[in-house]
N, C-alpha and C positions, 0 to 999 in steps of 0.2 A: 699601209701596214694593215689594215683591216683585212684586205684579200689575202696577204700573207698567212693570217691566223683564222681564216674564215671557218675552217674545221673545228678549230677549239672554241671559237665564239659559238658556234651551233651547239657543241656539246654543252656549253654553259647554259644556253637558252633552254635546252632539253631539260637539264638539271633543276634549273629553277622553275620550270614550268610543269612539273610533275603534280598531279592532283593531290590535294590534302584531303579535306572532307567533302568535296563536291567534285562531279566530273567536270572539269574544265577544257577537256582536250580539244573540242571544237572551237573554243575560245583561243586557245594557244596556237592552234593550226592556222587560223585566219590572221593572227597577229605574228605568224612567223617572220623572222628577218627584223622585226622591230628593235631588238637590242642591238643589232649590227648598225642600223641606220641611226639609231639615237647616239651611239658612241661617235659614229662617223661626224654627225652634226656638231658634236662638242669640239672634235678633232679639229675640224675646218676652220674654227674661229681663232683668230690670232691672240685675242685677249678676252676670254669668256668671264662673264660675271653671272654665276648660276644660281637661281632662286629655287628653293625647295619647299613646297607646300605639303603640309602633314597636319595630322591630328584628327582623329575620328571619335567624337565624343559620344558617350553613352549614358543616357539619363538614368536608365533602369538598371544600375548596377550598385555593387556595394564596395566602396562608395561610388557615387556618380563621378565619372572620370573617363579620359580617352583610353582607347585601346592599347595595348603595348605594340600591336602590329603597325608597322610603317615607322615607328619611332626608331627602331634599331636600323633599318634601312636607311633612313635619313642620316642616322648617325655615322654610318659607314661611308656613305657618299659625302657628306659635309667633311668629315676627317680627311678623306683621301683627296679631295679636291683641293682643301685649304692646304694640306701638307705639299702638294704639287704647285702651289703658288696661285691657285685659282680664287678669285674673291667668290665667296658663299654668302647668300643671306638666306635664313630659314624663315619661313612666313607661317602663322597660325593665327588662331582667334583666341579671345579671351577664356573661354570655357577650357581650351587645351593647353592654355600658356604655362601653367606650373609644371606639367609633365614634359612639354617640349623644352622648356628652360632647364630643367633638371638634367636632361640628356645632353643638351649643349653644353651645360657647365662641366659634365664629364669628359668633354673632348679636349684634347690638350693642344688644340689649334684655335687660332682666330676665327670665329664663325659670328657673323651678325644676325640678330632676330629682330623681326618686325611681328607685332601682335596688333591684330585689329578688333574693333568692337564687332557684335553680332549685328552689323548694319550695312546696306548697300553704300551709304555716303561713305563710311569709313573705307570699304574696299576700293571705292573709286579713287578716294585721295590717295590711297598707298599706290594704286596703279599710275596715277600721274606722278608721283615721286619716282617710282621705279623707271618710268620712261625717260624723265626730265633731269634726274640728278646727275651729278658729276660723273658717276660711274654706271651708266644705265645697264639695265638687266639684259642679257644676250640669250638666256636659255631659262626655261621655267619647267621644273620637274613636280609633277603631283605624285605622291606615294600614299596609298590608303587615305585618299581624301574624298569624300561623298560628293556626287554630282546630282543636280536636280534630275528627276524623272520628266515623262511627257506631260505630268500634271503641273511642272514647275516647282514641285517640292522635292528635297532630298529624303531619302527613305534609307531605313535600315533593312537588313535583310528579311524582316519580319513584316516589313510594310510600315513600320512606325514613322511617323512624320517627325524629321529632326530639325524643321525649319526654325524653331524658337531658340535653339542652343547651337546652331550652325551658321557662321558668316558666309555669305554668297562669295567665296574665294573662287568660285569657277569663273567668276566675271573676269579675272586676270588672264583666263584662256580664250577668251572670246575676241573675235575680231572686231575692231572699232573703226568705222570709217573706212571698211574693206581691208584693213591692214591690221597685222599682229605683230607688235615690235620685237618679239622674241621668239625663238623656237621652242615649241612646247613638247613635253614627253610625259605620257601618263603611265602609272604602275598601278596595277590593281589586282585582285584575285575574286572578285564576287559579282561583278557585271553592274556595280551600282557606283563606281568610283569615277573620278575625273579622267578622261581617256577613253572609257569604255564606250562611249558614244561613237567611237570610231568602227565598232563592230556592227554588222547587221543586228538588228534588235531581234529577228526572229531567233538568232542563236541563243540569246540571253532568254529570251521567253520561253524557249523549249527546255534549256538546260538548267536553269536556275531557279529555284522556288521563289514565287512571287515575282517572276521575271518581268511579266507584263506591267506591274506596278512599280517596279523599282529599278527598271533599266536606264542607265545612265544616258542622258543627251548631250553632254560635253565631250567633244572629240579633242585629239591633240595631233600633231604632226607626226608623233612616233608612239607606238603603244607597245608596253611590256606586259604580258599576262603571266602571273607567276602563281604557284600554289598557295603562297603566302606573300603578302605584299613585300614584307622586308626582304625576301629572297631576291626580288627585283632590284632591290639596292645593292644586295651582294653582287648580283650579275652585272650591273652596271661598273662597278669598281674593277671586277675581274676582268671584264671585257676591254675597259679603257687601258688597263695595265698592260694587257696584250697589245693592243693597238698602238701604244705609246712606249716603245721600250726605253727611250730616253728619260722617261719620268716613271717607269714602272716601280723603281725602289721606293720613292715617297707615296705613290699611288697605294702600294701594298704595305705600307708601314703599319697600319691598323688592321688589317685583314687577318686578325687571329682570334682565338677564342677568350683571350684575357680582356681584350678590349670589348668584345661583344658581351661578355659577362658584365663588365663595369657599367656600360651603358644601359643594359637591361636593369640592373640593380637600382641605378639612378632613376630610372623611370618608375620602378615599383615602389622602392622605399622612400624616395624623396618626392617623386611626382605623382604617386598614387595611381599610376596606370593600372589598368585591370586586364586580366585575360578576356577573350571573346565572351560577350554576354548574351544569352539566349532567353527566349520567353520563359522556358522551363528551369534555367539555371542562370541566375545572375552572376556576371564575372565577379572574380574576388582578386585580392592583392596575392600574386605568386608569380613565380619566376618561369612563366611560360607565355608562349605567343600562339594565338590561333589554335589554342587547345593541344599543342604540342610542348613537351617539356624543353627546356632551354637546351639541354645536351643534344636534342635531335637537331637544333639549328646550327649549333656549333660544329657538329659532324658534317653537316652540308657545307658550312663556311670551309671547313679544312679540305674536303674533297674539291671544292672550287679552287682553292689554293694550290691544290696538288696540280689540278689542270693547267692553270696559269704557269707555274714553276717549270712543269715539263715541257710546255710549249716554248716557253722563253729560253730555257737552257737547252733543250735538245731538238726542238721542232719536230717532235715525234707524237703530237697530240692524238693521233689516230689509234696509238696503242693505249690510251687512256679508256678504261671501261667505265660505262655509265653506272 
């Protein structure tokens, strides 16, 4: 079914890949096709168990909290997967736990949560459980989750070292004994997230401020580059609904502005998640993501839903304007 809707999925990939506050066009171009291949990898498994890793903690914010970006995309994927009967486990670390829990609590579906301490030992214990449990993980998605750079340390876009407040969850994406027990998918927007290690570092060095310092080294099997990481979560839900018509109704159940508003509100008001924090302007509690007001994200979500509905119902996706 991927091939039947390839034009619409390409449209979706273009929509979520538009630049926001930095030029990511070369990153998007290099990762082109990642959305389709990621969805295909999920479809090919008869009984998937999908893990979603998220949480980007900002120490220098008011209050210190994870960003809102990534949390909404996680919520849309988790809700859609769970509604379609797919087992979902969301994974984060202790500094991000309150915000991630608040979002999961706002999802009207069963979604499991794993929280690890900021230590390598804790992450390795989790990896063993996910590999050897009664229902082992089959796919692992990182959305807006920092990766170590070439110096072995995770960095914010300004170059700040995040080691002290960031669990090394990138270890879940690395090969151990020359094998990786699950398919990996990375979603990011800034060059320093898990999955961006799949890109030539030269692109990040040239196109992203402080790229040589912050460029991710953790790669994934499939990479989705989005203007805002949460948009990548929107894109996976939309493309999966197109490619799996039998389950399109449950997959699209929460693809609406009401759900999107509810999870962002939970993230901000209960989880104290903050908007993007910069050196010259600490992030604060507000209904925005990556410096864009919520309405802009809701409008994109509705446009994506229009593409999906048009393609499913009339198979005329070529007529949908970007």
